[in-house]
All heavy atoms as a GROMACS GRO file, in nm:
protein
  586
    1MET      N    1   0.083  -0.118   0.000
    1MET     CA    2   0.000   0.000   0.000
    1MET      C    3   0.088   0.124   0.000
    1MET      O    4   0.196   0.125   0.056
    1MET     CB    5  -0.089   0.004   0.123
    1MET     CG    6  -0.198  -0.096   0.128
    1MET     SD    7  -0.338  -0.014   0.200
    1MET     CE    8  -0.462  -0.079   0.097
    2VAL      N    9   0.032   0.229  -0.057
    2VAL     CA   10   0.102   0.357  -0.066
    2VAL      C   11   0.014   0.464  -0.004
    2VAL      O   12  -0.106   0.471  -0.031
    2VAL     CB   13   0.134   0.391  -0.213
    2VAL    CG1   14   0.202   0.526  -0.223
    2VAL    CG2   15   0.220   0.283  -0.276
    3CYS      N   16   0.075   0.550   0.078
    3CYS     CA   17   0.002   0.660   0.140
    3CYS      C   18  -0.037   0.762   0.034
    3CYS      O   19   0.048   0.806  -0.043
    3CYS     CB   20   0.088   0.726   0.247
    3CYS     SG   21   0.014   0.873   0.322
    4PRO      N   22  -0.166   0.801   0.027
    4PRO     CA   23  -0.207   0.899  -0.074
    4PRO      C   24  -0.156   1.040  -0.046
    4PRO      O   25  -0.152   1.123  -0.135
    4PRO     CB   26  -0.360   0.895  -0.068
    4PRO     CG   27  -0.393   0.838   0.063
    4PRO     CD   28  -0.279   0.750   0.103
    5LYS      N   29  -0.111   1.066   0.078
    5LYS     CA   30  -0.066   1.200   0.113
    5LYS      C   31   0.084   1.220   0.086
    5LYS      O   32   0.123   1.316   0.021
    5LYS     CB   33  -0.097   1.226   0.261
    5LYS     CG   34  -0.072   1.366   0.304
    5LYS     CD   35  -0.119   1.387   0.448
    5LYS     CE   36  -0.094   1.530   0.492
    5LYS     NZ   37  -0.135   1.550   0.631
    6CYS      N   38   0.167   1.128   0.136
    6CYS     CA   39   0.312   1.146   0.123
    6CYS      C   40   0.378   1.043   0.032
    6CYS      O   41   0.500   1.046   0.015
    6CYS     CB   42   0.378   1.143   0.260
    6CYS     SG   43   0.376   0.982   0.341
    7LYS      N   44   0.302   0.950  -0.022
    7LYS     CA   45   0.349   0.846  -0.115
    7LYS      C   46   0.448   0.749  -0.051
    7LYS      O   47   0.526   0.685  -0.120
    7LYS     CB   48   0.412   0.907  -0.240
    7LYS     CG   49   0.324   1.009  -0.311
    7LYS     CD   50   0.196   0.947  -0.359
    7LYS     CE   51   0.116   1.053  -0.436
    7LYS     NZ   52  -0.024   1.030  -0.434
    8SER      N   53   0.445   0.735   0.081
    8SER     CA   54   0.532   0.641   0.151
    8SER      C   55   0.470   0.501   0.147
    8SER      O   56   0.348   0.485   0.139
    8SER     CB   57   0.549   0.684   0.296
    8SER     OG   58   0.615   0.584   0.370
    9GLN      N   59   0.555   0.400   0.150
    9GLN     CA   60   0.507   0.262   0.153
    9GLN      C   61   0.511   0.203   0.293
    9GLN      O   62   0.482   0.085   0.312
    9GLN     CB   63   0.590   0.176   0.057
    9GLN     CG   64   0.568   0.211  -0.087
    9GLN     CD   65   0.640   0.118  -0.182
    9GLN    OE1   66   0.714   0.030  -0.139
    9GLN    NE2   67   0.619   0.138  -0.310
   10ASN      N   68   0.545   0.282   0.393
   10ASN     CA   69   0.550   0.239   0.531
   10ASN      C   70   0.410   0.258   0.592
   10ASN      O   71   0.384   0.354   0.665
   10ASN     CB   72   0.655   0.321   0.608
   10ASN     CG   73   0.682   0.264   0.745
   10ASN    OD1   74   0.635   0.157   0.780
   10ASN    ND2   75   0.759   0.337   0.823
   11VAL      N   76   0.319   0.164   0.562
   11VAL     CA   77   0.178   0.174   0.599
   11VAL      C   78   0.138   0.051   0.679
   11VAL      O   79   0.177  -0.061   0.646
   11VAL     CB   80   0.089   0.187   0.473
   11VAL    CG1   81  -0.057   0.188   0.509
   11VAL    CG2   82   0.125   0.312   0.396
   12VAL      N   83   0.061   0.071   0.786
   12VAL     CA   84   0.010  -0.037   0.870
   12VAL      C   85  -0.142  -0.043   0.855
   12VAL      O   86  -0.209   0.060   0.857
   12VAL     CB   87   0.048  -0.014   1.018
   12VAL    CG1   88  -0.015  -0.121   1.107
   12VAL    CG2   89   0.196  -0.012   1.036
   13THR      N   90  -0.195  -0.165   0.839
   13THR     CA   91  -0.340  -0.185   0.829
   13THR      C   92  -0.391  -0.240   0.962
   13THR      O   93  -0.329  -0.329   1.020
   13THR     CB   94  -0.372  -0.285   0.717
   13THR    OG1   95  -0.314  -0.236   0.596
   13THR    CG2   96  -0.520  -0.300   0.697
   14GLN      N   97  -0.506  -0.186   1.008
   14GLN     CA   98  -0.561  -0.230   1.136
   14GLN      C   99  -0.713  -0.229   1.131
   14GLN      O  100  -0.773  -0.156   1.053
   14GLN     CB  101  -0.512  -0.143   1.250
   14GLN     CG  102  -0.546   0.004   1.237
   14GLN     CD  103  -0.477   0.088   1.342
   14GLN    OE1  104  -0.392   0.041   1.415
   14GLN    NE2  105  -0.512   0.215   1.348
   15VAL      N  106  -0.774  -0.311   1.215
   15VAL     CA  107  -0.919  -0.317   1.228
   15VAL      C  108  -0.959  -0.231   1.347
   15VAL      O  109  -0.906  -0.247   1.456
   15VAL     CB  110  -0.969  -0.462   1.246
   15VAL    CG1  111  -1.118  -0.464   1.268
   15VAL    CG2  112  -0.930  -0.546   1.126
   16VAL      N  113  -1.054  -0.139   1.325
   16VAL     CA  114  -1.099  -0.048   1.429
   16VAL      C  115  -1.243  -0.081   1.464
   16VAL      O  116  -1.327  -0.098   1.375
   16VAL     CB  117  -1.089   0.099   1.382
   16VAL    CG1  118  -1.140   0.193   1.489
   16VAL    CG2  119  -0.946   0.132   1.344
   17THR      N  120  -1.274  -0.093   1.592
   17THR     CA  121  -1.409  -0.122   1.639
   17THR      C  122  -1.462   0.000   1.712
   17THR      O  123  -1.400   0.050   1.804
   17THR     CB  124  -1.409  -0.243   1.733
   17THR    OG1  125  -1.352  -0.354   1.665
   17THR    CG2  126  -1.549  -0.277   1.779
   18GLU      N  127  -1.579   0.048   1.668
   18GLU     CA  128  -1.645   0.160   1.733
   18GLU      C  129  -1.768   0.107   1.805
   18GLU      O  130  -1.849   0.036   1.746
   18GLU     CB  131  -1.689   0.264   1.630
   18GLU     CG  132  -1.576   0.328   1.554
   18GLU     CD  133  -1.625   0.421   1.448
   18GLU    OE1  134  -1.739   0.470   1.457
   18GLU    OE2  135  -1.548   0.444   1.353
   19VAL      N  136  -1.781   0.140   1.932
   19VAL     CA  137  -1.896   0.098   2.011
   19VAL      C  138  -1.975   0.222   2.051
   19VAL      O  139  -1.920   0.313   2.112
   19VAL     CB  140  -1.852   0.020   2.137
   19VAL    CG1  141  -1.973  -0.020   2.220
   19VAL    CG2  142  -1.771  -0.102   2.098
   20LYS      N  143  -2.102   0.225   2.013
   20LYS     CA  144  -2.188   0.337   2.047
   20LYS      C  145  -2.300   0.285   2.137
   20LYS      O  146  -2.366   0.187   2.105
   20LYS     CB  147  -2.249   0.399   1.921
   20LYS     CG  148  -2.145   0.462   1.831
   20LYS     CD  149  -2.209   0.524   1.711
   20LYS     CE  150  -2.104   0.585   1.620
   20LYS     NZ  151  -2.164   0.646   1.502
   21THR      N  152  -2.318   0.352   2.250
   21THR     CA  153  -2.423   0.315   2.345
   21THR      C  154  -2.527   0.426   2.348
   21THR      O  155  -2.494   0.541   2.369
   21THR     CB  156  -2.364   0.294   2.485
   21THR    OG1  157  -2.261   0.196   2.477
   21THR    CG2  158  -2.470   0.248   2.582
   22LYS      N  159  -2.651   0.387   2.326
   22LYS     CA  160  -2.760   0.483   2.329
   22LYS      C  161  -2.842   0.456   2.455
   22LYS      O  162  -2.889   0.347   2.478
   22LYS     CB  163  -2.848   0.469   2.205
   22LYS     CG  164  -2.958   0.571   2.197
   22LYS     CD  165  -3.036   0.557   2.069
   22LYS     CE  166  -3.146   0.661   2.063
   22LYS     NZ  167  -3.226   0.647   1.943
   23ARG      N  168  -2.856   0.558   2.534
   23ARG     CA  169  -2.932   0.545   2.658
   23ARG      C  170  -3.070   0.607   2.641
   23ARG      O  171  -3.095   0.684   2.551
   23ARG     CB  172  -2.856   0.614   2.772
   23ARG     CG  173  -2.722   0.550   2.794
   23ARG     CD  174  -2.652   0.614   2.912
   23ARG     NE  175  -2.516   0.568   2.922
   23ARG     CZ  176  -2.479   0.463   2.992
   23ARG    NH1  177  -2.567   0.393   3.058
   23ARG    NH2  178  -2.353   0.428   2.997
   24ARG      N  179  -3.158   0.572   2.732
   24ARG     CA  180  -3.294   0.622   2.729
   24ARG      C  181  -3.295   0.771   2.764
   24ARG      O  182  -3.226   0.815   2.853
   24ARG     CB  183  -3.379   0.544   2.828
   24ARG     CG  184  -3.525   0.572   2.819
   24ARG     CD  185  -3.605   0.480   2.908
   24ARG     NE  186  -3.578   0.340   2.885
   24ARG     CZ  187  -3.634   0.266   2.790
   24ARG    NH1  188  -3.717   0.321   2.706
   24ARG    NH2  189  -3.608   0.140   2.779
   25GLY      N  190  -3.373   0.849   2.694
   25GLY     CA  191  -3.382   0.993   2.717
   25GLY      C  192  -3.471   1.027   2.835
   25GLY      O  193  -3.528   0.941   2.902
   26CYS      N  194  -3.488   1.156   2.859
   26CYS     CA  195  -3.567   1.204   2.973
   26CYS      C  196  -3.714   1.165   2.962
   26CYS      O  197  -3.776   1.128   3.061
   26CYS     CB  198  -3.556   1.355   2.983
   26CYS     SG  199  -3.391   1.411   3.024
   27LEU      N  200  -3.770   1.172   2.841
   27LEU     CA  201  -3.911   1.137   2.825
   27LEU      C  202  -3.935   0.988   2.848
   27LEU      O  203  -4.037   0.949   2.904
   27LEU     CB  204  -3.959   1.177   2.686
   27LEU     CG  205  -3.966   1.328   2.660
   27LEU    CD1  206  -4.007   1.354   2.516
   27LEU    CD2  207  -4.061   1.394   2.756
   28GLY      N  208  -3.840   0.905   2.807
   28GLY     CA  209  -3.853   0.761   2.833
   28GLY      C  210  -3.851   0.729   2.981
   28GLY      O  211  -3.928   0.648   3.030
   29TRP      N  212  -3.759   0.793   3.053
   29TRP     CA  213  -3.753   0.774   3.198
   29TRP      C  214  -3.880   0.823   3.265
   29TRP      O  215  -3.934   0.759   3.356
   29TRP     CB  216  -3.634   0.849   3.257
   29TRP     CG  217  -3.506   0.775   3.240
   29TRP    CD1  218  -3.407   0.805   3.152
   29TRP    CD2  219  -3.464   0.659   3.310
   29TRP    NE1  220  -3.306   0.715   3.164
   29TRP    CE2  221  -3.337   0.624   3.261
   29TRP    CE3  222  -3.520   0.580   3.410
   29TRP    CZ2  223  -3.267   0.514   3.308
   29TRP    CZ3  224  -3.450   0.471   3.456
   29TRP    CH2  225  -3.325   0.439   3.405
   30LEU      N  226  -3.928   0.939   3.224
   30LEU     CA  227  -4.049   0.996   3.282
   30LEU      C  228  -4.168   0.903   3.262
   30LEU      O  229  -4.247   0.880   3.355
   30LEU     CB  230  -4.077   1.134   3.222
   30LEU     CG  231  -4.196   1.210   3.281
   30LEU    CD1  232  -4.170   1.241   3.427
   30LEU    CD2  233  -4.219   1.337   3.202
   31PHE      N  234  -4.181   0.846   3.143
   31PHE     CA  235  -4.289   0.751   3.114
   31PHE      C  236  -4.284   0.632   3.208
   31PHE      O  237  -4.385   0.593   3.266
   31PHE     CB  238  -4.280   0.705   2.968
   31PHE     CG  239  -4.372   0.591   2.937
   31PHE    CD1  240  -4.508   0.610   2.923
   31PHE    CD2  241  -4.321   0.462   2.922
   31PHE    CE1  242  -4.592   0.504   2.895
   31PHE    CE2  243  -4.404   0.356   2.894
   31PHE     CZ  244  -4.540   0.377   2.880
   32TRP      N  245  -4.165   0.572   3.224
   32TRP     CA  246  -4.154   0.453   3.308
   32TRP      C  247  -4.175   0.486   3.456
   32TRP      O  248  -4.231   0.407   3.531
   32TRP     CB  249  -4.019   0.385   3.287
   32TRP     CG  250  -4.015   0.311   3.158
   32TRP    CD1  251  -3.948   0.346   3.045
   32TRP    CD2  252  -4.084   0.191   3.125
   32TRP    NE1  253  -3.970   0.256   2.946
   32TRP    CE2  254  -4.055   0.158   2.992
   32TRP    CE3  255  -4.171   0.106   3.194
   32TRP    CZ2  256  -4.106   0.047   2.928
   32TRP    CZ3  257  -4.221  -0.006   3.130
   32TRP    CH2  258  -4.189  -0.034   2.999
   33ILE      N  259  -4.132   0.600   3.501
   33ILE     CA  260  -4.153   0.638   3.641
   33ILE      C  261  -4.301   0.661   3.669
   33ILE      O  262  -4.354   0.614   3.771
   33ILE     CB  263  -4.069   0.762   3.676
   33ILE    CG1  264  -3.922   0.723   3.677
   33ILE    CG2  265  -4.111   0.822   3.809
   33ILE    CD1  266  -3.826   0.840   3.690
   34ILE      N  267  -4.371   0.730   3.579
   34ILE     CA  268  -4.516   0.752   3.596
   34ILE      C  269  -4.590   0.619   3.594
   34ILE      O  270  -4.680   0.596   3.674
   34ILE     CB  271  -4.569   0.849   3.489
   34ILE    CG1  272  -4.514   0.989   3.517
   34ILE    CG2  273  -4.720   0.850   3.487
   34ILE    CD1  274  -4.544   1.089   3.409
   35LEU      N  275  -4.551   0.530   3.503
   35LEU     CA  276  -4.614   0.398   3.496
   35LEU      C  277  -4.592   0.320   3.625
   35LEU      O  278  -4.684   0.256   3.676
   35LEU     CB  279  -4.559   0.320   3.376
   35LEU     CG  280  -4.621   0.184   3.352
   35LEU    CD1  281  -4.769   0.198   3.312
   35LEU    CD2  282  -4.546   0.110   3.244
   36ALA      N  283  -4.473   0.327   3.681
   36ALA     CA  284  -4.443   0.254   3.805
   36ALA      C  285  -4.521   0.313   3.923
   36ALA      O  286  -4.570   0.239   4.008
   36ALA     CB  287  -4.293   0.259   3.834
   37ILE      N  288  -4.534   0.444   3.927
   37ILE     CA  289  -4.608   0.508   4.036
   37ILE      C  290  -4.757   0.476   4.026
   37ILE      O  291  -4.821   0.443   4.127
   37ILE     CB  292  -4.584   0.660   4.036
   37ILE    CG1  293  -4.439   0.688   4.077
   37ILE    CG2  294  -4.680   0.732   4.130
   37ILE    CD1  295  -4.398   0.833   4.060
   38CYS      N  296  -4.812   0.484   3.906
   38CYS     CA  297  -4.956   0.461   3.888
   38CYS      C  298  -4.997   0.316   3.912
   38CYS      O  299  -5.104   0.290   3.964
   38CYS     CB  300  -5.000   0.503   3.748
   38CYS     SG  301  -4.992   0.681   3.722
   39THR      N  302  -4.916   0.223   3.874
   39THR     CA  303  -4.956   0.082   3.883
   39THR      C  304  -4.876   0.004   3.988
   39THR      O  305  -4.891  -0.118   3.997
   39THR     CB  306  -4.936   0.013   3.748
   39THR    OG1  307  -4.798   0.018   3.712
   39THR    CG2  308  -5.019   0.077   3.641
   40PHE      N  309  -4.792   0.073   4.063
   40PHE     CA  310  -4.703   0.007   4.159
   40PHE      C  311  -4.623  -0.102   4.088
   40PHE      O  312  -4.596  -0.208   4.143
   40PHE     CB  313  -4.781  -0.052   4.278
   40PHE     CG  314  -4.857   0.049   4.354
   40PHE    CD1  315  -4.993   0.058   4.342
   40PHE    CD2  316  -4.792   0.139   4.439
   40PHE    CE1  317  -5.064   0.154   4.412
   40PHE    CE2  318  -4.862   0.234   4.510
   40PHE     CZ  319  -4.998   0.243   4.497
   41GLY      N  320  -4.584  -0.074   3.965
   41GLY     CA  321  -4.516  -0.174   3.882
   41GLY      C  322  -4.366  -0.168   3.893
   41GLY      O  323  -4.297  -0.131   3.799
   42LEU      N  324  -4.313  -0.203   4.007
   42LEU     CA  325  -4.168  -0.206   4.022
   42LEU      C  326  -4.103  -0.309   3.930
   42LEU      O  327  -3.989  -0.296   3.891
   42LEU     CB  328  -4.129  -0.233   4.168
   42LEU     CG  329  -4.164  -0.123   4.266
   42LEU    CD1  330  -4.128  -0.165   4.407
   42LEU    CD2  331  -4.094   0.005   4.228
   43ILE      N  332  -4.179  -0.411   3.895
   43ILE     CA  333  -4.128  -0.512   3.802
   43ILE      C  334  -4.107  -0.450   3.665
   43ILE      O  335  -4.018  -0.488   3.592
   43ILE     CB  336  -4.224  -0.632   3.795
   43ILE    CG1  337  -4.228  -0.702   3.932
   43ILE    CG2  338  -4.182  -0.729   3.687
   43ILE    CD1  339  -4.331  -0.810   3.941
   44LEU      N  340  -4.188  -0.350   3.632
   44LEU     CA  341  -4.174  -0.285   3.501
   44LEU      C  342  -4.060  -0.185   3.498
   44LEU      O  343  -4.002  -0.160   3.392
   44LEU     CB  344  -4.306  -0.214   3.465
   44LEU     CG  345  -4.426  -0.302   3.443
   44LEU    CD1  346  -4.549  -0.216   3.418
   44LEU    CD2  347  -4.403  -0.396   3.326
   45ILE      N  348  -4.025  -0.126   3.609
   45ILE     CA  349  -3.922  -0.022   3.607
   45ILE      C  350  -3.780  -0.080   3.608
   45ILE      O  351  -3.688  -0.017   3.559
   45ILE     CB  352  -3.942   0.079   3.721
   45ILE    CG1  353  -3.869   0.208   3.688
   45ILE    CG2  354  -3.897   0.025   3.853
   45ILE    CD1  355  -3.912   0.326   3.767
   46ILE      N  356  -3.762  -0.199   3.659
   46ILE     CA  357  -3.628  -0.258   3.663
   46ILE      C  358  -3.573  -0.284   3.523
   46ILE      O  359  -3.461  -0.245   3.494
   46ILE     CB  360  -3.628  -0.385   3.751
   46ILE    CG1  361  -3.652  -0.345   3.897
   46ILE    CG2  362  -3.496  -0.461   3.737
   46ILE    CD1  363  -3.676  -0.461   3.989
   47PRO      N  364  -3.647  -0.347   3.431
   47PRO     CA  365  -3.593  -0.363   3.295
   47PRO      C  366  -3.574  -0.231   3.224
   47PRO      O  367  -3.482  -0.216   3.143
   47PRO     CB  368  -3.697  -0.448   3.223
   47PRO     CG  369  -3.778  -0.511   3.328
   47PRO     CD  370  -3.772  -0.421   3.446
   48ALA      N  371  -3.655  -0.132   3.252
   48ALA     CA  372  -3.642  -0.003   3.187
   48ALA      C  373  -3.515   0.068   3.232
   48ALA      O  374  -3.451   0.138   3.154
   48ALA     CB  375  -3.763   0.083   3.216
   49ALA      N  376  -3.479   0.052   3.358
   49ALA     CA  377  -3.360   0.118   3.410
   49ALA      C  378  -3.233   0.057   3.355
   49ALA      O  379  -3.132   0.126   3.343
   49ALA     CB  380  -3.361   0.111   3.562
   50THR      N  381  -3.235  -0.070   3.322
   50THR     CA  382  -3.115  -0.136   3.273
   50THR      C  383  -3.113  -0.148   3.121
   50THR      O  384  -3.021  -0.206   3.067
   50THR     CB  385  -3.103  -0.277   3.334
   50THR    OG1  386  -3.218  -0.353   3.297
   50THR    CG2  387  -3.090  -0.269   3.484
   51ASN      N  388  -3.209  -0.092   3.053
   51ASN     CA  389  -3.219  -0.107   2.909
   51ASN      C  390  -3.131  -0.003   2.838
   51ASN      O  391  -3.156   0.115   2.846
   51ASN     CB  392  -3.365  -0.090   2.864
   51ASN     CG  393  -3.383  -0.123   2.719
   51ASN    OD1  394  -3.294  -0.176   2.655
   51ASN    ND2  395  -3.499  -0.090   2.666
   52THR      N  396  -3.027  -0.050   2.770
   52THR     CA  397  -2.945   0.035   2.685
   52THR      C  398  -2.927  -0.036   2.552
   52THR      O  399  -2.927  -0.158   2.545
   52THR     CB  400  -2.807   0.064   2.747
   52THR    OG1  401  -2.742  -0.060   2.771
   52THR    CG2  402  -2.818   0.142   2.875
   53LYS      N  403  -2.910   0.041   2.447
   53LYS     CA  404  -2.888  -0.015   2.315
   53LYS      C  405  -2.742   0.006   2.278
   53LYS      O  406  -2.691   0.116   2.286
   53LYS     CB  407  -2.979   0.052   2.213
   53LYS     CG  408  -3.125   0.026   2.238
   53LYS     CD  409  -3.212   0.097   2.137
   53LYS     CE  410  -3.359   0.074   2.169
   53LYS     NZ  411  -3.446   0.145   2.077
   54THR      N  412  -2.677  -0.102   2.238
   54THR     CA  413  -2.537  -0.095   2.201
   54THR      C  414  -2.523  -0.134   2.055
   54THR      O  415  -2.577  -0.235   2.011
   54THR     CB  416  -2.452  -0.191   2.288
   54THR    OG1  417  -2.473  -0.158   2.424
   54THR    CG2  418  -2.306  -0.180   2.255
   55LYS      N  419  -2.448  -0.052   1.981
   55LYS     CA  420  -2.424  -0.077   1.840
   55LYS      C  421  -2.274  -0.083   1.818
   55LYS      O  422  -2.200   0.007   1.858
   55LYS     CB  423  -2.487   0.035   1.756
   55LYS     CG  424  -2.478   0.014   1.610
   55LYS     CD  425  -2.550   0.126   1.536
   55LYS     CE  426  -2.547   0.104   1.388
   55LYS     NZ  427  -2.612   0.214   1.316
   56THR      N  428  -2.228  -0.192   1.755
   56THR     CA  429  -2.085  -0.211   1.729
   56THR      C  430  -2.061  -0.204   1.579
   56THR      O  431  -2.127  -0.272   1.502
   56THR     CB  432  -2.038  -0.347   1.784
   56THR    OG1  433  -2.070  -0.354   1.922
   56THR    CG2  434  -1.890  -0.365   1.764
   57ILE      N  435  -1.965  -0.122   1.540
   57ILE     CA  436  -1.929  -0.106   1.399
   57ILE      C  437  -1.779  -0.134   1.385
   57ILE      O  438  -1.699  -0.078   1.459
   57ILE     CB  439  -1.959   0.036   1.350
   57ILE    CG1  440  -2.107   0.068   1.367
   57ILE    CG2  441  -1.916   0.053   1.205
   57ILE    CD1  442  -2.142   0.212   1.340
   58GLN      N  443  -1.743  -0.220   1.289
   58GLN     CA  444  -1.602  -0.248   1.263
   58GLN      C  445  -1.567  -0.202   1.122
   58GLN      O  446  -1.644  -0.221   1.030
   58GLN     CB  447  -1.573  -0.397   1.275
   58GLN     CG  448  -1.570  -0.448   1.415
   58GLN     CD  449  -1.523  -0.592   1.421
   58GLN    OE1  450  -1.523  -0.663   1.322
   58GLN    NE2  451  -1.482  -0.635   1.538
   59HIS      N  452  -1.450  -0.142   1.108
   59HIS     CA  453  -1.400  -0.107   0.976
   59HIS      C  454  -1.248  -0.120   0.977
   59HIS      O  455  -1.184  -0.121   1.081
   59HIS     CB  456  -1.444   0.034   0.935
   59HIS     CG  457  -1.385   0.144   1.016
   59HIS    ND1  458  -1.442   0.188   1.132
   59HIS    CD2  459  -1.273   0.218   0.999
   59HIS    CE1  460  -1.369   0.284   1.182
   59HIS    NE2  461  -1.265   0.305   1.105
   60THR      N  462  -1.192  -0.132   0.857
   60THR     CA  463  -1.048  -0.146   0.841
   60THR      C  464  -0.991  -0.014   0.791
   60THR      O  465  -1.046   0.046   0.700
   60THR     CB  466  -1.016  -0.258   0.740
   60THR    OG1  467  -1.080  -0.378   0.782
   60THR    CG2  468  -0.868  -0.283   0.731
   61GLU      N  469  -0.884   0.030   0.854
   61GLU     CA  470  -0.821   0.153   0.810
   61GLU      C  471  -0.670   0.136   0.807
   61GLU      O  472  -0.614   0.051   0.875
   61GLU     CB  473  -0.861   0.272   0.895
   61GLU     CG  474  -0.813   0.274   1.035
   61GLU     CD  475  -0.858   0.398   1.111
   61GLU    OE1  476  -0.964   0.454   1.079
   61GLU    OE2  477  -0.786   0.439   1.202
   62CYS      N  478  -0.604   0.219   0.727
   62CYS     CA  479  -0.460   0.218   0.715
   62CYS      C  480  -0.405   0.343   0.781
   62CYS      O  481  -0.468   0.449   0.779
   62CYS     CB  482  -0.418   0.217   0.569
   62CYS     SG  483  -0.457   0.065   0.486
   63VAL      N  484  -0.284   0.330   0.838
   63VAL     CA  485  -0.217   0.442   0.902
   63VAL      C  486  -0.076   0.449   0.845
   63VAL      O  487  -0.001   0.352   0.849
   63VAL     CB  488  -0.210   0.424   1.055
   63VAL    CG1  489  -0.140   0.542   1.120
   63VAL    CG2  490  -0.348   0.405   1.113
   64CYS      N  491  -0.041   0.565   0.792
   64CYS     CA  492   0.094   0.588   0.741
   64CYS      C  493   0.186   0.611   0.860
   64CYS      O  494   0.157   0.694   0.947
   64CYS     CB  495   0.096   0.707   0.645
   64CYS     SG  496   0.261   0.743   0.582
   65GLN      N  497   0.299   0.541   0.863
   65GLN     CA  498   0.393   0.555   0.974
   65GLN      C  499   0.482   0.677   0.960
   65GLN      O  500   0.546   0.718   1.055
   65GLN     CB  501   0.479   0.428   0.985
   65GLN     CG  502   0.398   0.303   1.012
   65GLN     CD  503   0.322   0.312   1.143
   65GLN    OE1  504   0.383   0.329   1.248
   65GLN    NE2  505   0.192   0.299   1.138
   66CYS      N  506   0.484   0.738   0.842
   66CYS     CA  507   0.568   0.857   0.820
   66CYS      C  508   0.494   0.986   0.855
   66CYS      O  509   0.545   1.069   0.929
   66CYS     CB  510   0.615   0.862   0.675
   66CYS     SG  511   0.725   0.727   0.633
   67CYS      N  512   0.373   1.004   0.799
   67CYS     CA  513   0.302   1.130   0.818
   67CYS      C  514   0.182   1.120   0.912
   67CYS      O  515   0.126   1.221   0.953
   67CYS     CB  516   0.257   1.187   0.683
   67CYS     SG  517   0.129   1.090   0.600
   68GLY      N  518   0.138   0.999   0.948
   68GLY     CA  519   0.026   0.980   1.038
   68GLY      C  520  -0.112   0.989   0.973
   68GLY      O  521  -0.212   0.986   1.042
   69HIS      N  522  -0.116   0.999   0.841
   69HIS     CA  523  -0.244   1.008   0.770
   69HIS      C  524  -0.321   0.876   0.782
   69HIS      O  525  -0.263   0.768   0.774
   69HIS     CB  526  -0.217   1.040   0.622
   69HIS     CG  527  -0.340   1.050   0.539
   69HIS    ND1  528  -0.434   1.151   0.556
   69HIS    CD2  529  -0.386   0.972   0.438
   69HIS    CE1  530  -0.530   1.134   0.468
   69HIS    NE2  531  -0.504   1.026   0.397
   70ARG      N  532  -0.453   0.884   0.806
   70ARG     CA  533  -0.540   0.766   0.818
   70ARG      C  534  -0.645   0.767   0.708
   70ARG      O  535  -0.696   0.872   0.674
   70ARG     CB  536  -0.613   0.766   0.952
   70ARG     CG  537  -0.525   0.749   1.070
   70ARG     CD  538  -0.605   0.763   1.200
   70ARG     NE  539  -0.520   0.741   1.314
   70ARG     CZ  540  -0.525   0.630   1.388
   70ARG    NH1  541  -0.612   0.538   1.362
   70ARG    NH2  542  -0.441   0.616   1.489
   71TRP      N  543  -0.677   0.649   0.653
   71TRP     CA  544  -0.784   0.636   0.556
   71TRP      C  545  -0.845   0.498   0.567
   71TRP      O  546  -0.782   0.404   0.611
   71TRP     CB  547  -0.734   0.666   0.414
   71TRP     CG  548  -0.637   0.567   0.358
   71TRP    CD1  549  -0.666   0.461   0.277
   71TRP    CD2  550  -0.496   0.562   0.378
   71TRP    NE1  551  -0.554   0.392   0.247
   71TRP    CE2  552  -0.448   0.452   0.307
   71TRP    CE3  553  -0.406   0.640   0.450
   71TRP    CZ2  554  -0.312   0.418   0.305
   71TRP    CZ3  555  -0.272   0.605   0.446
   71TRP    CH2  556  -0.226   0.497   0.375
   72ARG      N  557  -0.972   0.490   0.528
   72ARG     CA  558  -1.046   0.365   0.535
   72ARG      C  559  -1.026   0.282   0.410
   72ARG      O  560  -1.010   0.336   0.301
   72ARG     CB  561  -1.195   0.390   0.551
   72ARG     CG  562  -1.234   0.434   0.687
   72ARG     CD  563  -1.384   0.435   0.701
   72ARG     NE  564  -1.421   0.471   0.838
   72ARG     CZ  565  -1.542   0.461   0.884
   72ARG    NH1  566  -1.640   0.419   0.809
   72ARG    NH2  567  -1.568   0.495   1.009
   73ILE      N  568  -1.029   0.149   0.428
   73ILE     CA  569  -1.025   0.055   0.318
   73ILE      C  570  -1.163  -0.004   0.304
   73ILE      O  571  -1.226  -0.042   0.402
   73ILE     CB  572  -0.924  -0.058   0.344
   73ILE    CG1  573  -0.786  -0.001   0.361
   73ILE    CG2  574  -0.929  -0.159   0.232
   73ILE    CD1  575  -0.684  -0.106   0.397
   74ARG      N  576  -1.214  -0.012   0.186
   74ARG     CA  577  -1.347  -0.070   0.164
   74ARG      C  578  -1.338  -0.212   0.119
   74ARG      O  579  -1.255  -0.264   0.069
   74ARG     CB  580  -1.424   0.012   0.062
   74ARG     CG  581  -1.444   0.150   0.117
   74ARG     CD  582  -1.547   0.223   0.041
   74ARG     NE  583  -1.554   0.356   0.098
   74ARG     CZ  584  -1.664   0.406   0.146
   74ARG    NH1  585  -1.773   0.339   0.145
   74ARG    NH2  586  -1.665   0.526   0.196
   0.00000   0.00000   0.00000
């Protein structure tokens, strides 16, 4: 491989993993708290409190060892 920025052949390829966690917003929490208060549903609030969505994305990118330029490989 050749770096598109400095034309060096000293390039390392690596796999990068991005993990994104999405948590429940204020309105979601408010809904579950009102539901628990109205129905005494403590069983319903426990799964809501621990519910998070996790998304994992992997991609391969190259890093030039001379200039530090990074680019993705498709």
